C-alpha positions as CSV (number, residue, x, y, z in Angstrom):
1,M,-77.2,-87.8,-60.6
2,R,-79.7,-85.0,-60.6
3,K,-78.6,-81.6,-59.2
4,G,-80.1,-80.7,-55.8
5,R,-82.3,-77.6,-55.1
6,P,-80.8,-74.3,-53.7
7,E,-79.4,-74.5,-50.2
8,G,-82.0,-72.4,-48.4
9,L,-81.4,-70.8,-45.0
10,P,-80.3,-73.3,-42.3
11,F,-81.1,-70.8,-39.5
12,I,-84.8,-70.9,-40.5
13,L,-84.9,-74.6,-39.6
14,L,-83.5,-73.6,-36.2
15,Y,-86.3,-71.1,-35.7
16,I,-88.9,-73.8,-36.5
17,R,-87.3,-76.1,-33.9
18,V,-87.4,-73.3,-31.3
19,G,-91.0,-72.7,-32.1
20,L,-91.9,-76.3,-31.7
21,W,-89.9,-76.5,-28.4
22,H,-91.7,-73.5,-27.1
23,T,-95.0,-75.1,-28.0
24,E,-94.0,-78.3,-26.3
25,K,-93.1,-76.3,-23.1
26,Q,-96.4,-74.6,-23.1
27,N,-98.2,-77.9,-23.5
28,M,-96.3,-79.3,-20.5
29,Y,-97.1,-76.2,-18.5
30,L,-100.8,-76.3,-19.4
31,S,-101.0,-80.0,-18.3
32,D,-99.2,-79.4,-15.0
33,Q,-101.3,-76.4,-14.1
34,L,-104.6,-78.1,-15.0
35,S,-103.7,-81.0,-12.8
36,L,-102.8,-78.7,-9.8
37,F,-105.5,-76.2,-10.2
38,S,-109.0,-76.4,-11.3
39,S,-109.5,-72.8,-11.6
40,E,-111.3,-71.8,-14.7
41,V,-109.4,-68.5,-14.9
42,F,-106.0,-70.2,-14.9
43,A,-107.1,-72.7,-17.6
44,V,-108.2,-69.9,-19.8
45,R,-104.8,-68.2,-19.4
46,S,-102.9,-71.4,-20.2
47,I,-105.0,-71.9,-23.4
48,K,-104.1,-68.4,-24.4
49,R,-100.4,-69.1,-24.0
50,Y,-100.7,-72.3,-26.0
51,T,-102.5,-70.4,-28.8
52,A,-99.6,-67.9,-28.7
53,G,-97.2,-70.7,-29.4
54,L,-99.1,-71.9,-32.4
55,C,-99.2,-68.3,-33.7
56,L,-95.5,-68.1,-33.4
57,L,-95.0,-71.3,-35.4
58,A,-97.5,-70.1,-38.1
59,L,-95.6,-66.9,-38.4
60,L,-92.3,-68.7,-38.9
61,I,-93.8,-70.9,-41.6
62,S,-95.2,-67.8,-43.3
63,C,-91.8,-66.2,-43.3
64,L,-90.3,-69.3,-45.1
65,S,-93.0,-69.1,-47.7
66,L,-92.6,-65.3,-48.3
67,M,-88.8,-65.6,-48.6
68,G,-89.0,-68.5,-51.1
69,C,-86.7,-70.7,-49.0
70,E,-86.9,-74.5,-48.8
71,P,-84.9,-77.1,-46.9
72,K,-82.0,-78.5,-48.9
73,A,-83.2,-81.1,-51.4
74,G,-81.4,-84.1,-52.8
75,P,-81.7,-87.9,-53.4
76,P,-83.1,-89.7,-50.4
77,P,-81.0,-92.5,-48.9
78,Y,-83.0,-95.1,-50.8
79,R,-85.2,-94.8,-53.9
80,T,-86.8,-97.2,-56.3
81,L,-86.9,-96.7,-60.0
82,E,-88.4,-98.5,-63.0
83,V,-85.7,-98.2,-65.8
84,T,-84.4,-99.7,-69.0
85,Y,-80.8,-100.9,-69.1
86,A,-78.6,-99.3,-71.8
87,G,-75.2,-100.8,-71.1
88,V,-71.9,-99.9,-69.5
89,K,-70.8,-96.3,-69.9
90,D,-67.9,-96.0,-72.3
91,Y,-68.4,-99.6,-73.6
92,G,-65.5,-100.5,-75.9
93,S,-62.9,-98.6,-74.0
94,V,-63.3,-99.7,-70.4
95,A,-61.4,-102.8,-69.3
96,A,-62.0,-105.8,-67.1
97,E,-59.5,-104.7,-64.4
98,N,-61.7,-101.7,-63.7
99,K,-65.0,-103.7,-63.6
100,D,-65.6,-103.0,-59.9
101,S,-66.0,-99.3,-60.6
102,F,-67.9,-99.5,-63.9
103,T,-70.7,-97.0,-64.4
104,Y,-74.0,-98.4,-65.8
105,R,-76.5,-96.5,-67.9
106,F,-80.3,-96.7,-67.3
107,Y,-83.2,-94.7,-68.8
108,E,-86.5,-93.7,-67.4
109,G,-88.2,-92.1,-70.4
110,E,-85.7,-89.6,-71.7
111,I,-83.9,-89.2,-68.4
112,E,-80.6,-91.0,-68.2
113,Y,-79.3,-92.3,-64.9
114,L,-75.7,-93.2,-64.2
115,F,-75.2,-95.6,-61.4
116,T,-72.6,-98.0,-60.0
117,L,-73.7,-101.5,-59.0
118,E,-73.1,-103.3,-55.7
119,N,-70.4,-105.9,-56.5
120,A,-70.7,-108.0,-53.3
121,V,-74.2,-109.3,-54.0
122,T,-73.6,-113.1,-54.4
123,D,-75.3,-115.8,-56.5
124,P,-77.3,-118.0,-54.1
125,A,-76.2,-121.2,-55.8
126,T,-72.5,-120.6,-56.4
127,G,-71.7,-117.9,-53.9
128,A,-70.0,-115.9,-56.7
129,P,-70.1,-112.1,-56.6
130,Y,-71.5,-109.8,-59.3
131,A,-75.0,-111.3,-59.0
132,L,-76.6,-108.0,-60.1
133,Q,-74.4,-107.6,-63.2
134,N,-75.2,-111.1,-64.2
135,K,-78.9,-110.2,-64.4
136,L,-78.4,-107.3,-66.9
137,R,-79.6,-107.6,-70.5
138,H,-79.6,-104.8,-73.0
139,G,-83.1,-103.3,-73.5
140,A,-84.7,-105.1,-70.5
141,R,-86.8,-103.3,-67.9
142,Y,-85.9,-103.4,-64.3
143,H,-87.1,-102.4,-60.8
144,I,-84.0,-101.1,-59.1
145,L,-83.3,-100.1,-55.5
146,V,-80.7,-97.3,-55.3
147,K,-78.8,-96.1,-52.2
148,G,-77.2,-92.8,-53.1
149,D,-75.8,-93.5,-56.6
150,R,-75.3,-97.3,-56.1
151,V,-77.8,-99.9,-57.2
152,I,-78.1,-102.5,-54.4
153,E,-81.1,-104.5,-55.7
154,L,-82.3,-105.3,-59.2
155,D,-85.1,-107.4,-60.6
156,E,-86.2,-107.7,-64.2
157,I,-89.8,-106.5,-64.9
158,T,-90.3,-108.4,-68.2
159,P,-88.3,-111.6,-67.8
160,E,-87.9,-114.1,-70.6
161,S,-90.9,-116.1,-71.5
162,D,-91.5,-119.2,-69.4
163,T,-92.7,-121.0,-72.6
164,P,-90.0,-123.5,-73.6
165,V,-88.2,-122.9,-76.8
166,T,-89.1,-125.8,-79.1
167,G,-87.5,-127.2,-82.3
168,P,-87.1,-130.3,-84.4
169,I,-85.4,-132.3,-81.7
170,S,-86.6,-133.2,-78.2
171,A,-84.5,-134.2,-75.2
172,T,-85.1,-135.0,-71.6
173,P,-83.2,-133.1,-68.8
174,G,-81.5,-135.4,-66.4
175,V,-81.5,-138.6,-68.6
176,K,-77.9,-139.7,-68.6
177,T,-77.7,-141.7,-71.8
178,V,-75.5,-141.2,-75.0
179,K,-78.7,-140.7,-77.1
180,N,-80.0,-138.0,-74.8
181,L,-76.6,-136.3,-74.7
182,L,-76.6,-136.0,-78.5
183,A,-80.3,-135.0,-78.6
184,T,-79.5,-132.2,-76.1
185,A,-76.5,-131.2,-78.2
186,L,-78.8,-130.5,-81.1
187,L,-81.3,-128.3,-79.2
188,P,-79.5,-125.0,-79.8
189,V,-78.3,-125.9,-83.3
190,G,-79.3,-123.4,-86.0
191,R,-80.7,-120.7,-83.7
192,T,-77.8,-119.7,-81.4
193,L,-75.1,-117.4,-82.6
194,Y,-71.5,-117.4,-81.6
195,I,-70.6,-114.9,-78.9
196,Y,-67.1,-114.9,-77.5
197,G,-67.7,-115.6,-73.8
198,G,-71.3,-116.7,-74.4
199,G,-72.3,-119.2,-71.8
200,W,-69.7,-117.7,-69.4
201,N,-70.8,-115.4,-66.6
202,W,-70.4,-111.6,-66.6
203,Q,-67.1,-111.8,-64.8
204,D,-65.8,-114.5,-67.1
205,D,-64.8,-117.1,-64.5
206,G,-67.6,-119.7,-64.7
207,A,-71.0,-120.6,-66.1
208,S,-73.6,-118.0,-66.8
209,A,-77.2,-118.3,-65.6
210,E,-78.2,-119.4,-69.2
211,A,-75.6,-122.2,-69.1
212,R,-77.0,-123.3,-65.8
213,S,-80.6,-123.4,-67.0
214,I,-82.8,-126.1,-68.5
215,G,-83.6,-125.7,-72.1
216,V,-82.5,-123.3,-74.8
217,A,-82.4,-119.7,-73.5
218,A,-84.9,-117.4,-75.1
219,S,-82.2,-114.7,-75.2
220,W,-80.2,-116.8,-77.6
221,V,-83.1,-117.3,-80.0
222,E,-84.2,-113.6,-79.8
223,F,-80.7,-112.5,-80.5
224,F,-80.4,-114.8,-83.5
225,D,-83.8,-113.6,-84.9
226,R,-82.6,-109.9,-84.7
227,Q,-79.4,-110.6,-86.7
228,T,-78.8,-111.3,-90.4
229,M,-75.9,-112.7,-92.4
230,H,-74.2,-109.3,-91.8
231,F,-73.6,-110.2,-88.2
232,N,-70.0,-110.1,-87.2
233,Y,-69.1,-111.4,-83.7
234,R,-65.8,-109.4,-83.8
235,A,-66.6,-106.1,-85.5
236,K,-63.6,-103.8,-85.7
237,D,-65.2,-100.9,-83.9
238,P,-65.1,-101.8,-80.2
239,A,-68.0,-99.4,-79.4
240,V,-70.4,-101.6,-81.4
241,S,-68.7,-105.0,-81.4
242,Y,-70.1,-108.0,-79.5
243,Y,-66.5,-109.1,-79.0
244,P,-65.1,-108.4,-75.5
245,Y,-62.2,-106.2,-76.4
246,G,-62.0,-105.2,-72.8
247,K,-61.9,-108.9,-71.8
248,W,-65.2,-108.9,-70.0
249,N,-68.6,-110.1,-71.2
250,E,-71.2,-107.4,-71.9
251,Y,-73.2,-109.8,-74.2
252,F,-72.6,-113.1,-72.4
253,Y,-76.3,-113.8,-72.5
254,A,-76.8,-113.5,-76.2
255,G,-75.2,-116.7,-77.5
256,L,-72.6,-119.4,-76.9
257,D,-69.0,-120.0,-77.5
258,C,-67.6,-123.5,-77.9
259,S,-67.0,-124.2,-74.2
260,G,-70.2,-122.5,-73.1
261,Y,-72.0,-124.7,-75.5
262,V,-70.5,-128.0,-74.2
263,G,-71.0,-126.8,-70.6
264,W,-74.6,-126.0,-71.2
265,M,-75.1,-129.4,-72.9
266,L,-73.7,-131.3,-69.9
267,Y,-75.8,-129.3,-67.5
268,N,-79.0,-130.2,-69.3
269,V,-78.0,-133.9,-69.3
270,I,-77.1,-134.0,-65.7
271,H,-79.6,-131.8,-64.0
272,T,-83.4,-131.2,-64.1
273,E,-83.6,-127.7,-62.5
274,D,-82.0,-124.3,-63.0
275,G,-79.4,-122.7,-60.9
276,R,-77.0,-125.5,-59.9
277,P,-73.2,-125.1,-60.3
278,G,-72.3,-125.4,-64.0
279,Y,-69.7,-127.1,-66.2
280,V,-68.3,-124.2,-68.3
281,M,-64.5,-124.1,-68.3
282,G,-61.7,-123.5,-70.7
283,A,-62.1,-125.5,-74.0
284,N,-58.6,-126.9,-73.8
285,K,-59.1,-128.7,-70.5
286,M,-62.6,-130.1,-70.9
287,A,-61.5,-133.6,-72.2
288,K,-59.0,-134.0,-69.3
289,T,-61.4,-132.7,-66.7
290,F,-64.2,-135.0,-67.6
291,A,-61.8,-137.9,-67.5
292,D,-60.6,-136.8,-64.1
293,Y,-64.2,-136.8,-63.0
294,G,-64.3,-140.5,-63.7
295,W,-66.8,-140.2,-66.5
296,G,-64.6,-141.9,-69.1
297,T,-61.1,-141.9,-70.5
298,R,-58.9,-139.5,-72.5
299,T,-56.5,-140.3,-75.3
300,R,-54.0,-138.1,-77.1
301,E,-53.6,-140.2,-80.2
302,P,-54.1,-137.9,-83.3
303,L,-57.3,-138.5,-85.2
304,R,-57.2,-139.8,-88.7
305,A,-60.0,-140.5,-91.2
306,G,-61.2,-144.1,-90.8
307,D,-58.9,-144.9,-87.9
308,G,-61.8,-146.1,-85.8
309,Q,-61.1,-143.9,-82.8
310,L,-64.1,-141.6,-82.8
311,R,-67.4,-142.6,-81.4
312,P,-70.8,-140.8,-81.1
313,G,-70.7,-138.6,-78.0
314,D,-66.9,-138.2,-77.8
315,I,-65.8,-134.7,-76.7
316,V,-62.6,-133.4,-78.3
317,S,-60.4,-130.7,-76.9
318,K,-58.1,-129.3,-79.6
319,P,-56.0,-126.1,-79.3
320,G,-58.5,-123.3,-78.5
321,H,-61.7,-125.3,-79.3
322,V,-63.9,-128.1,-78.2
323,W,-66.4,-130.2,-80.2
324,V,-68.8,-133.1,-79.9
325,C,-68.8,-136.1,-82.3
326,L,-72.2,-137.2,-83.6
327,G,-71.0,-140.1,-85.6
328,V,-68.5,-141.5,-88.2
329,C,-69.5,-142.2,-91.8
330,D,-68.6,-145.2,-93.9
331,D,-65.9,-143.2,-95.8
332,G,-64.2,-142.2,-92.5
333,S,-65.5,-138.7,-92.4
334,A,-67.4,-137.5,-89.3
335,V,-70.3,-135.3,-88.4
336,F,-69.8,-133.1,-85.4
337,A,-71.6,-130.3,-83.5
338,H,-69.9,-127.2,-82.1
339,S,-70.2,-123.4,-81.6
340,S,-67.9,-121.7,-84.0
341,P,-67.7,-118.2,-85.7
342,T,-67.8,-119.7,-89.2
343,E,-68.3,-117.2,-92.1
344,S,-71.6,-116.3,-93.6
345,Y,-72.2,-116.1,-97.4
346,L,-71.1,-112.5,-97.1
347,G,-67.8,-113.5,-95.5
348,R,-68.8,-112.2,-92.0
349,G,-67.5,-114.2,-89.0
350,G,-70.7,-115.0,-87.2
351,G,-71.8,-118.6,-87.1
352,G,-72.6,-120.4,-83.8
353,V,-74.1,-123.8,-82.9
354,Q,-74.2,-125.9,-86.0
355,L,-73.5,-129.3,-87.6
356,S,-70.2,-129.4,-89.4
357,A,-68.2,-132.0,-91.3
358,L,-64.7,-133.5,-90.6
359,G,-63.3,-134.8,-93.9
360,E,-61.1,-134.1,-96.9
361,S,-63.6,-132.4,-99.2
362,T,-67.2,-131.4,-99.7
363,D,-67.6,-134.7,-101.5
364,C,-67.3,-136.6,-98.2
365,E,-70.4,-138.3,-96.7
366,A,-70.2,-136.2,-93.6
367,Y,-70.4,-132.9,-95.5
368,K,-73.4,-134.1,-97.5
369,L,-75.2,-135.3,-94.3
370,A,-74.5,-132.0,-92.4
371,D,-75.6,-130.0,-95.4
372,R,-78.9,-131.9,-95.8
373,Y,-79.9,-131.8,-92.2
374,M,-79.0,-128.1,-91.8
375,K,-81.0,-127.1,-94.9
376,T,-84.0,-129.3,-94.0
377,Y,-84.4,-128.5,-90.4
378,Y,-82.7,-125.1,-90.0
379,P,-83.6,-123.2,-93.3
380,E,-83.1,-119.7,-91.8
381,W,-79.6,-120.6,-90.6
382,S,-78.8,-122.2,-93.9
383,S,-79.8,-119.0,-95.7
384,R,-77.0,-117.2,-93.9
385,Y,-74.3,-119.8,-93.4
386,P,-72.9,-122.7,-95.5
387,V,-71.9,-125.9,-93.8
388,A,-68.3,-125.7,-92.5
389,L,-65.8,-128.3,-93.6
390,K,-62.9,-129.0,-91.2
391,H,-59.9,-131.3,-91.7
392,F,-58.5,-134.0,-89.4
393,E,-55.1,-132.3,-89.4
394,E,-56.6,-129.3,-87.6
395,Y,-59.4,-130.7,-85.6
396,G,-57.8,-134.0,-84.6
397,S,-54.4,-132.7,-83.5
398,F,-53.4,-132.4,-79.9
399,E,-49.9,-131.0,-80.2
400,G,-48.7,-128.1,-78.0
401,N,-50.6,-128.8,-74.8
402,D,-50.6,-131.9,-72.6
403,I,-54.2,-131.4,-71.4
404,L,-55.7,-131.7,-74.9
405,G,-57.2,-134.9,-76.2
406,R,-60.3,-137.0,-77.1
407,F,-62.6,-137.9,-74.2
408,T,-64.7,-141.0,-74.6
409,W,-67.5,-142.1,-72.3
410,D,-67.5,-145.1,-70.0
411,V,-70.9,-146.6,-70.7
412,S,-70.4,-149.7,-68.6
413,G,-72.4,-148.4,-65.7
414,N,-69.4,-147.1,-63.8
415,G,-69.4,-143.7,-65.4
416,L,-71.9,-140.9,-65.8
417,L,-73.7,-142.1,-69.0
418,T,-75.0,-145.4,-70.2
419,D,-75.9,-146.4,-73.8
420,P,-78.9,-148.7,-73.7
421,E,-79.8,-147.8,-77.3
422,G,-76.4,-148.8,-78.6
423,I,-75.9,-145.4,-80.2
424,R,-72.1,-145.6,-80.0
425,E,-72.1,-148.5,-82.4
426,L,-74.1,-146.7,-85.1
427,S,-72.9,-144.7,-88.1
428,A,-73.4,-141.0,-88.4
429,A,-76.3,-141.5,-90.8
430,Q,-78.0,-143.9,-88.4
431,V,-77.5,-141.6,-85.4
432,L,-79.0,-138.6,-87.2
433,K,-82.0,-140.6,-88.4
434,R,-82.8,-141.6,-84.9
435,L,-82.3,-138.2,-83.4
436,F,-84.5,-136.5,-86.0
437,G,-87.1,-139.2,-85.9
438,E,-86.5,-140.5,-89.4
439,A,-85.6,-144.1,-88.5
440,N,-88.2,-146.7,-89.4
């Protein structure tokens, strides 16, 4: 808030009103007399009286000027500003339970504004509150409409580019096949970092706008391009960390976590336009939920190398994580895609959307495939992060929670997806060749 001007003298305003009233009365008097009398002498006298009223008003205005008094100044009821968003005040120490009263920092040049935001503005697609907060991106420019000290409307001036983000893989929104599901799963690979709560909305109870949009969000790629192998999704200092220590998502737009990734993938397979209700939910319950939708079936049999359970496209909910199978290798190992904060070559927990291997050692076929494809098609990523090797005992165990398990698609025509290309019968090597256009 800016400070108001000095109070001034309220009685001066009263004098002005009296002067105006007196002038009004003289005008009425003049009109009445002119209509009743046509005498030139009387008209002259009335004009003199009218002139006297004007003189009185001019005198009062002169007094105001000489005394240096002005009416009380302050912010008008409504004002519009063009500002840059700089984050929540006291980020790192404020907590989610106080989110309705957060103070937000904006800059206009060197001037800092501190405003609250209207919480009741709703998303037109979902009806969810906090629609204004879900538009905020650090460093972006906005037109805002402010009532008092509260922002009630907000629109980005320089929105993300409408040019689609392209890469080595292509997919078609709305095509409900296993092949298109896996192609879609690869779109953010190698250029989207792990953000805890990424893909979730600001209030952390559903899908963000990015996870309900077609294509890879420009904000994910831009954030990846600004970071290095020093990136740590959970820095120890809350004031500079991208981890939501206060359990709300300041950086929800910058990347994806595991469930945000799978929810975004499904949205892009099912829909062809932005803004519909999304599919982001807790990682633990994804396999069960998709089975409950009638899209396929869920099993809780622990996964073992070479047991024949895994198929391309399967979605696996393990304790605290969810991943997508791309295919099984001849030696029983498996290649999968997920968003995970794997360590960089410097030992920093960053990672993100990537191909990883499920097997016993780096000698397994899945590790070699994942390593080759990441280095060939995603060299910048591979300069920061090695391929992650995970074990069946960890990534194939469903103990401790009844809703965990492996979801497999019904491709008979009675579920959501079909498999006209026979992708589910192919090995990991064959699937990857087809997806990357290497097959003869």
